[in-house]
C-alpha positions, 0 to 999 in steps of 0.5 A: 724510517720504514715505520713512518713510510708505512704510516704515510702509505695507503696500506692501512692504519694500525690500531696502535703504535708501540714507540720507543723514545730512544732509537738510532736514526730518529728518536721517539719524540721526533716521531710523535711530533711528525705523527701529531702534525698530520691530520690523518695520523693525529688520532693514532694510539701511541704507546710509548715503551721506554727505559727512561723513567718519567711521565707520559709524553704529550700525545701518547695514550700510554707509557710503559716502563721497561722492563714490563710484564708481557701481559701488561703489553698484551692487555694494552695492545688489546685495549686499543685493538678491540674489534680488529680481529672481528673485521674492524680496521687494522 
């Protein structure tokens, strides 16, 4: 819920969201549905990280199966966050 509160605030717009499908309060499917309903957040890059084997959920840019190599995660984040350190958006 805190992550959704942050995304709904005017504090910024992240370059990528790492989203697990299995969470205690609200699952990742519900979070993706909320994000895709909102025009401002519809284009947000979502990378699903999950122990559940399967295909990439609709609306996700990438799907990483747990356990994954940390280098794969870092490369994936870097792919979506290029230019941020150079003064782009957050």
